[in-house]
N, C-alpha and C positions, 0 to 999 in steps of 0.2 A: 391634707395634713402637712404642716410645715416641718421640714427636717432641718435642725440647726447644723451649722458647719461642723461643730464638734459634738457629736451625739454620744451619749452613754447608753448602754444597753441594759434594760431591766431584766434581771435574772429571776424568773418566776419560780420560786422554790417551794412549791406546794408539798413536796414529798420529803422535806427536810426532817430528819429524826434527831433524837436526843444524843446520838453519837457524833454529831457534827463537831469538827475540830474547833476548839476555842470558843464555841458558842456559849453565851450566857443566857440563863433562863430565870424568869420571874413569874410567879403565879399570883393571881388575885381573883376575888369574887366580884363580879360586875354588879355594882349597886347604883351607879350614876349613868348619865347619858353619854358623856364624852370621856375619852382618854386624851389628856393634854400632853403633847410631845414637844420636848425642847430641841431647838435647831440652832446649829452654829455653822455659818458658811465656811469657816476655816477647817472644819472636820471633813474627812473623806466620807463618801457615801458607803453605807453598809446596809445589808439586808435586815429588815425587821419582819419577823413572822409572828402571826397571831394564830393560836390554836385553841379550839374548844372541843371537849369530849373526844380527845385523841385525834381529831381531824383538823387539817389546816383550814383556817378561815380566810386569811388574807396574807399576802406578802408584798412588801414594797421596799424601795431603797430610800434611805433618809440620812441626813447628816446630823445624827444625834449629838447634842452638845455634851462635852465632857466637863465643862465648867459653867460659867454664866451663859445662858442662851442669848443669841442675837434676837430671836423671836420664838413664838410658840405656834404650832399647828395642832390639829385635832383629828381624832378618829371617832366616828359615831358608833357607839356600842349599845344603843338603846334596844336593839333586837336581841341582845344577849343577856338581859337582866337575869340575875340569879345564877348564872353559869360561871364555872371556873375558867378563866382565861390565862393561857400560858403565853408569855411574850418572850421571844428569843431575839438576841442581838449578837452580831459577830464582834466579840472582843471589846465591848464597850459597857461594862457594868455601871460606870458612873452615869452615863446617859440613861441607861435602863432604869436606874433607881430614881431619876428625876421625874419619870412619867407618873402622872397622878390622875385620879378620877374627879369629875365635877359635873354638875348639871349645867354649867356654863362653859363656853370656850374661854381660854385664857385671853384676857384683854377685852372681854365682852362689854365692860363699862365704857370703853372708848371706841367701840366698833362704829365705823362710818364717820367718825369725827377725827380720825388720825390726821397728822400734819399734811401728808401728801395724798390723802384719799380724794380722788375725783368726786365732785359734788353733784354733777348731773350726767355722768357717764357710768355705765355698769362696770363694776369690778367685783371680784370674788372676795369672800371674807378672808380667806387665807390661801396662799399658794399661787401658782403660776397659771395663766390662761393664755391660749392663742386662738386658733381658728374657731369661728362660730360653726356649729354643727346642727343638723336636724331641726332647723327653724320651722315651726308650724303653728297654725292657729287651730284650736280645738275646744269646743264647748266653753267659750268665753275667756279662754286663756291663750296668750302668746307664749310659746315654749322656745326658750333659747338654751340649747345644749352647746357645749364648747369644750375644746381640748383643755385638759386640766391636769396639773400636778397638785394634789391636795396637800403634799407634805414638804414643799419647798418653794421658794420664790423663783427657781430656775426650772428649765425644761427637764422632765423625767416622769416616769410612772404614768404614761399617757392614759387618761381616763376621760369619760364624758361627764363634765359638770352639768348642772341643770338649774335653771331659774325660770320663773313664770311671771307674767305681767298681764294686767287688764288693759294697759294702754301703751305698751312698748316704752314707757318712760320710767315708771316705778316698778322695781323688780323685787321678787322674793326668792332668795336662794334656797334650793331644795337639796336633799342628799345626793351624792354622786350617783349618776344613773347607771353607767357601765364601767366596770373596773377590770383591770388586767386579770387574765385567767391562765390556765395551763396552755392555751393556744398562743398567747402573746399579749401585747398591749393594744389599746383601743384607739385607732387613728380616726380621721375625719370621715364624715358621711352625711346622711340625710334621713328624714322620716316621712312616712305617708300614713294616711288613714285608709284602711282596707274596707270601705263601705260595703263592697259586694262579696266580701269573704273569699276572695280569690285564693288566698293562702290557707284558708281553713282554720285560722286561729280565733275567729270571733266566738263569743259566748252569748247565746241568746240574741238580744237586740244590741249587744255591746260590740261595736267594731273595734278591731285591734289597731293600736298605734304601732307601726312597725319601723324599726330603726335598721338602716343599712350602714355598715361601717367596715373599715379596713382593719384587719388584725396584722400587726407587725411583729416579725421575728428577725433575728440577725440574718437569716437566710433568704426570706421572701416575705411578700405581702399578699394576703388573700382577702376576699370579700365575704362578709358574714352578715347575719341578721339576728335580731331579737325582737320580741313583741311584748306589749304592755296592754293590760285590760283595765287599768286604773289611772288613766290620764297621765301615763309616763312616770308614775311614782315608783313602781317596781317593774322589773324586766325579767323575761325568761329568754335565754339564748337558745336559738334553734339547734336541736340535737343532731342535725345533719350538716352543720357548718363544716367546711366553707362552701359557699355557693359558686364562687369562681376562683380558680387557681390558674392564673395565666402566665406564670413565670416562664414555662417552657415555650409558650407561643411567642412571647416577646423577647426571650433571652434577657430579661431585665427584672430586677427586684421591684422597680418603680411601677406598681400597678395599684392605685389607691384613690380614695375620696369618692365613693359612689354617690351620684346624685340621681335619685329615682323619682319619677312622676308618672301619672296616668295620662296616656295619649288617647283622648276621647274619640277622634275620628277612626282610629284603628282598633279601639277597645283592647288595648294592651298596655303593659307597663314598659317604660323606657328607663334604662340606666345609662347615664353618661359617666364614664370612668376614665380617669387619667392613666394612660399606659405609655411608658417609655418616653415618646417624643410628642404626645398630643392626647386628644380626647377620643376614646372609643365609644360606640353606641351599641348597647345590647338590648334585646327585647325579651319579654316574658308574659305568659298568660296567668301565672300563679305565684310569682315572686320567688319561686324556688329554683326552677330551671331557666337558665338564661342562654340566649342565642346571640353570638356575635354578628353584627350587621355591617359596621363601617368604622372608619378611623379617619380623623382629621389631625394633621400635624400642626405644630406651631404653638402649643399651649403647654403649661406646666402647672400641675396641681389644681385641686379644688374647682372642678368644673361646675358651671351652671348653664342651663339652656332654658329659655323662656320666650314666649310670644308677647309682643307689645303692639298696641295700636299706634299708628302714626298721627300725631296731633290730636289724640283722643278719639279718632274715627275708627270704630270697631269693624268697619268694612274694609279698612286698609291696615293690614298688619304685616309685621316682619318678625323673624325669630332672631334672637341674640344668643350667640355662643360666647361664653365668658370664661376667663382664666384667673388664677389667683393674683396675678400681678396687676389686675384691673384692665388689661387689654381685652378687646372684644371684636367679634366679627358680626356683621349683619347679613342675613340670608334667608333661605327657605328651609323647611323641614317637612319631610313626608312620613315621619314616624320611624324611619330607619336610617336616614342619611340627612345630615345637614349640608347644604350647599351654600358656601359663602358667596356674597355678591359685592361686599366691600369690607375693608379692614386690612390690618388690625388698627383699631382706633383706641384712644384712651380719653377718659372724661375726668380723671382724677389722678392725684399722685401724693406721695408723702408717706406717712406712717401706715396707711391702710394696706391690708393684705388679706387674702383668702376670704373676701366678702361672700356672703350667701344671701338668698332671698327667701322670704316666708312662703311656705306652701299652704294650701287649703284656707285661703283668706275668707273672712266672714261673708255670708251671702249679701250681695249688693255692694260689696267693696271690691272693685276691680283693680286696685292698686298693686303694683309690684314693689315691695318694700325690702330694702337691703340693709344688713348690718355688717360692718367690717371689723376685723381685729385691728386695734390701734397698737402698733409696736412702740409703746411708750413705757419708759422705765418709771417706777414709783420709788424714788430713793429712800432708803431707810425703812421701808415698810415690809410687813410680813406677807405682802401680795405683790404681784407684778403683772404688767399687761393690762389692757382695758378693751372695752368695746366702744366703737365710735357711735355717733348719733344715728338712729334709724332714718333712712332717707328713702324717698319715693323716686323710683326710676321712671323716666318717660322717654319715648322716642319723639323728637320734634324735628320738623323740617328745617334744614339749614342750607346755606348756599352750596354746601358740598354733599347734600343728601341728608337722609335721616340720621340723627346722632343721639346718643344717650345724654340726658340731662338728669341732674340729681339735686334734690332739695330736702332739708329736714322735714319729717312728716308733720302734719298739722297738729298731732297730739302733743308735740313739744311746746306749742304756744302757751300752754298753761304755766310754763316755768318762768315766763318773761313778763316783767312789768315795765312799761315805758317810764323813763326817768328824765327825758329831755329831748327836745328836737330843735335844730337850727338849720339855717340855709345861708348860702352865699357868704362863706367865710374864707379868709386866707389861711395859710398853714399855721401861723402863730395864733390866730383867733380860735381855730379848731382845736389846737393842742390845749389851749386854756380851757375850753369847754370839756375836754376829756378828763380834766381834774375833778369834775363833779361826780365821777363814778364812785359809788360808795366804797367799794373794795376791789382791789386788783386780784383778789383771791379767785373770783369768778364773775364774769360779766359778758355782755353781748353788745355789739353796736353795728349799725349799718351806715354805709357812707358811699357817696359818689364823688370821685375826684375827676377834675378836668385839668389835663396837662396843657401848658402853653409854651413857655420858654424852656421847660424841663423835658429832657428825653427820658427821664426816669423819675419816679416818685413813689411814695408809699407811707407806711406807718411802722414805727418801731415800738417795742415793749421792753423796757430795761435794756436797750441796746440791740435786741434781737429783731431783725426785720420780719414782721409777720405779714406784711404786704409789700412786695418789692416788684413794681411793674416797670420793665424796661421797654419803652415803646420803640426804641431804635432797633433792638435785637429781637423784639417780640418774645421776651422772657417774663414769666410770672413765677417768682420765687424759684428761679433756676430752670423751669421747664418751658418749652416752647408753647406760646399761646397767641392765637390770632383771633381778635374779636369778630363777631358776626358782621358788624359794620366795618368794612376793611379800613376806612380812613378815620375811624373814631378816635377821638382824643380823650375819651372818658372811660372810666372803669368803675363799676359798682361792686361793692363787697359786703357780704353779711358775715360777720366775724364772731365766732363763739370761743370764749376763753374759759378754760377750767384750770384747776390747780396745776396740772402737769401737761396739759394739751391745748392745742389751738386748732380749730377747724374753720376754713374760709370757703364760702360759696360765692362764685363770681358771676356777675351778669345774669342773674335769675337762674342759676344752676347750669349754665353753659359749661362751666368748669369748676373744679373744687380741688382743695388740697388740705392736708393735715400735717401738723408739726408737733414735736415735743417742745415744751417750754424750756428754753435754755438761755436765761438772762446772762448778760455779760457780768463777770465778777465785779462787784462793787458799784455797778451802775444803778443810780438812784433816780434816773430821769423819768421813769414811768412810761406812760404812753405819749407819743408825739408824732405828728405828721412831718414829713420832710419832702423836699422838692423845690425847685426854683420857680417861684411865683405861680404856684398851683392854686386852683380854686376848689374848695370843698363845697360842692353844690348842695350837698345834703348830709346831715349827720343826726342820727337818732341813737340814744343810749337806752339800755335796758338793764334793770337789776334782775338777778337770777335766783330762783329758789333752789334749795337742795332737794334732791329726790329721796334723801334718807330721813327726812324729818317725819 
């Protein structure tokens, strides 16, 4: 779970009564699916409480608009049809009175067609998203949970959003899976399928999907779980939470982001948990009682631990220990302790953070597929943040030993239609060919550059350098990069451009990076190659389909 530099604390006010000072109350009978809520970023956050039958239903912080809203968010009340709902707000009757019911969310007619809506990356309908959570495949669906504030485009009210997909490309957003409760807010974690009913939650032949997550309070963070028997649509929180409360052990609040998986050789569960200055490993036979085993320093937040074959050879494998900043170590794992053999390494940089990999991949699909949070602003939109393209991680042999490679998954190919191919161009000829791209709104192109008289070369989009290769200082868009062929004068790039983001995969996945689109003010040049007497050995353009059609 990513902590912002300046974080606000959600006050979970489930026991608030009518005697609250200055509280304003409004009652209505629920007849529609949604409450539409007006938001203004200029207003302070205040608590909004929803109450039915004299009992608190939900409480969250929101910047209720006093006048014209900047945008609208929504709350799903479909489960409360026919009931009287009391809505309380601290000292904001004007905002309270603007709330209205409807069977559509406000702005439904333009949903996914907004000016800055990414067209082939996942974004939420409304609100803030950050870390991907609980990524898992189950019965034909890829599940993407994620850190979510449903009620504002900034970080707050941490919940688990939820979306499902048949192909990791086209997503359907579902209702919020885990919401704050009297224990605290829902930080990052993971999910498993308990096929052997080790926790005892299964019903008949229906195995439980079990989520592990951190609950955050101002004082400490603890590890909890919940289970679902309907493919993640509804959740029951374990009544004996928390599972782990390790603040005393580490003298630190920072104990979060449990990554849980089944370790087949030892027939036990493993939890990798970020604690204070690194990743700890716990084990369990029933997912309820956990035993501390070991600790590895040098990582921060959102751990992942997985085994990969080297060059696709299942008889030669290594384990990868991973942290939120995309650094990793390669080593061995005996079910209780990870022993590093090399690292820390990095295979990507840029907007990516807190990436996680899918658990429980389909039978016959051995891929390790990762999705990362793209820390990309969506200006003027009622949503913020995005997910980057799903990528397959591989361990390949390099001159320095096995290293991670990353490339977009094959399922993304359906989005791209070839629109032109050329070879042996100079920079001016290649720039002219780029003008044939139908729209700079979204596109993809691949290219191979050969440097000769230039020590640096690349490609710009409206003045922003989206490929900047400095051969003299071995810098690739500001980060150190040394190609596998040490004396190579060439670089190959696969470049994916969406409305607000850019992703670049270099030399067959040897390295990658992601950018927020930031065109120079007033720059109308579009795409152009630059560099002294470079050769564009290869250039292929692609048109891109929207995933929202």
